[in-house]
C-alpha positions in Angstrom: -23.9 65.6 -27.6 -25.6 69.0 -28.5 -23.8 72.1 -27.4 -26.2 74.3 -25.3 -26.2 77.9 -26.6 -28.4 80.9 -26.2 -30.1 81.4 -29.5 -30.0 85.2 -29.2 -26.2 85.2 -28.6 -24.1 82.1 -29.1 -20.9 82.0 -27.2 -17.8 81.4 -29.2 -15.7 78.6 -27.7 -12.0 78.8 -27.0 -9.7 76.2 -28.4 -9.3 74.5 -25.0 -13.1 74.4 -24.6 -13.5 72.8 -28.1 -10.7 70.4 -27.4 -12.4 69.4 -24.0 -15.7 68.8 -25.8 -14.1 66.6 -28.5 -11.9 64.8 -26.0 -8.7 65.8 -27.9 -5.5 67.4 -26.8 -5.1 71.1 -27.6 -2.2 70.2 -29.8 -4.2 67.7 -31.9 -7.1 70.3 -32.2 -4.6 72.9 -33.4 -3.4 70.4 -36.1 -7.0 69.9 -37.3 -7.5 73.7 -37.4 -4.2 74.1 -39.3 -5.3 71.4 -41.8 -8.5 73.3 -42.4 -10.7 70.6 -40.9 -12.3 72.8 -38.4 -13.1 76.4 -39.2 -12.2 79.1 -36.7 -12.8 82.7 -36.2 -9.6 84.8 -35.8 -9.5 88.2 -34.2 -5.9 89.3 -33.9 -4.3 86.6 -31.6 -7.7 85.3 -30.4 -8.9 82.1 -32.0 -12.5 81.0 -31.4 -14.7 78.2 -32.6 -18.4 78.8 -33.4 -20.6 76.1 -31.8 -22.4 75.4 -35.1 -19.0 74.8 -36.8 -18.1 72.4 -34.0 -21.4 70.5 -34.4 -20.9 70.2 -38.1 -17.3 68.9 -37.5 -18.7 66.3 -35.1 -21.6 65.3 -37.5 -19.1 64.9 -40.5 -17.1 62.4 -38.5 -20.1 60.4 -37.1 -20.3 56.9 -38.2 -23.4 54.8 -38.3 
């Protein structure tokens, strides 16, 4: 499921947005971030996920 983004300006995802895309609870997603499984961008208290990082996270867990 590709995430649609504007190539000129990709929108960073909030953790609730990323959790919804992955079908995970917010608590589970926060655990994955804390474990270093999913890279995030931190700006003060704001935590965001880059769509490309989310795509790589999904691709790394895809099974054939």
